[in-house]
N, C-alpha and C positions, 0 to 999 in steps of 0.2 A: 418392606423396604420404604423408607420415608422419601418424601418428594426430593429433597436435596440429593440423596444417594442415587435416585433414579435419574435426575438431571445430570449428575456427574458421570454416571455410567453411560448415558446416551452421548454426552459430550466426548467422552473417551472413545466410544465407538466411531463417532464422526471423524475424530482426529486420526485414529488408526486407519479407518477406511481411506481417508484422504492421503495419508502417507503411503499406503500400499498402492493406490491409484497413481500417485505421482511417481513412485518407483517404477511401476509397470510402464508408464508413459516414457519415463527417462530411458529405460532399457530398450523399449521399442524404437525410440528416436535414435539411440546409439546404433542399433542394428540397421535402421533405415539409412543412416548417413554413410555407413560402410567406409570407414577410413578417415572421416573428419575427426580430428582429435579433440576439439573443444567447441563449446557454444560461444557465440558472440553475445556479450552482455552489453546492452545499449547504454549509452551515455551521451552527454552533450558537453560543449565547452561552456563552463559556468562563468558568469560575469565576475569582474574584479570587485573587491570591497568598495573602492572609491566610486564606482559607477552604479552601485546597487540602489534601486528604489523598490518600493513595495510592488508597483505595477510590473517592473521588469522581472522581479522575483516570481510573480504569478505567471508571467509569460514563459519564463524559463522552466517552471514546473510543468506547464502544459506541453512545452516542447519535449521535455524529458519523458513525460507519460506517453507521448506519441511513439517513443521507441519500444514500448512494451507490446507484447503480443497478447491480444485479447479479442474475443469475438465482437462484431459490431453491434450486438444487441445491448451492450453496456452503454449507459449514459453517465456522465459525471459532471459535477459542478465544483468549482474551486472557490473557497472563501479565505480571505485573510482574517486571522483570529486576533493576533495581538503582537506587540513588541515587548520583549522581556530584556531588561537591562541587568547584566551580570557584571562581576568585577572585571573580567578580561574579555568578555564577548557581549555582543548584542544578538539575541535570538529573535527571528521573525517566524511566527507560527502560522501555518496554512493548513486548511483541511480540504481534502478532496472527498466528496460524497458520491458513492457509486450506487446505481440501481439498474434494474432491468424492467422498464415499463412495458406493458403490453396493451393491446386494445381492450382486453377484458379488465385489466388492472392498470390503468394509466398512472395511478398513484400506488407504488409498491408498498407492501406491508412492512418491509424492512430495507434498510440501506446498509452499506459497508463503508467505513471511512479509512482513509489513509491520511496520516498526519505528516507534514513536512516541516522541518526546521532548517532555516537558512541562517547560518552563523557568520556574523561579521566579527572579525578579530579586532580588538583594540590595541593589541601589541604587535601584530605582524604588519609589515608595510602594506599600505592600501592598494598596491599593485598586485597583491596575491589574490587568487580567486576565493570566492566565498566557500565555506564548508557546507555541505548539504547532507542531512540525515532524514530518513523517513521510517515510519513504522505503521503497522496496521492495528486497528482497534482490537482489543482483547489479546494483544501480543506485545511483549516487551522487547522483542528482538529489534535492534536498530540496524537498518540497512543503509548502505551508502551507494549512491549512483555509480555504476561501473563495476561494482563488486558483488552484487547479488542479482540473480535473474528473477524477474517478476513471474508469478504464477497466478493465473486467473482463478485457480482452485482456492486460493487464500480468500478471495472475495466471496466466492460461493459458500465456503465454510462459515464465514461470519454471518451471512444472511441466513443460512440453514439453522445455525445455532440460535439466532434471534427468533426466528419463526417457531422453532421448537420450544423455546422458553415461553413465548407468548401463548402457545397452545396449552402449556402446563399451568400457567399462572392465571387465576381468575380474579378479577377486580370487583 
């Protein structure tokens, strides 16, 4: 088996293992709640287009992330990346880099990134709230605040995949 096939097989194993663990936790949570019909998905009141600034966007992303459930061993930093001018929108791109530093490894070998896009419409009235999308590196699925529930496992899978790849590739 060549290196690419081995990496692909290992990546598939990690993904399948993660899906099964998520499904197991989901079912356990449903059983534990006994009667609660749905999960509460965190969200915040997003700013209007006319009041948007890069700093306020960063503050709102931090506020939104605080609604996520994750262990306190995770640290993150938020960076503004760029403004992208499109025909009908302006996109403001942000990156949130996640890591789990420890005393033994204060600088982690790998990080996981979440990318946020705050969209300002040029055609909607400026009193409308901004549109927000986010996705995790190595994943094309676009999430919207208030519509998908964050899973800490997503970050762990990204870091595990990177560490696995670094172990397999020699420079």
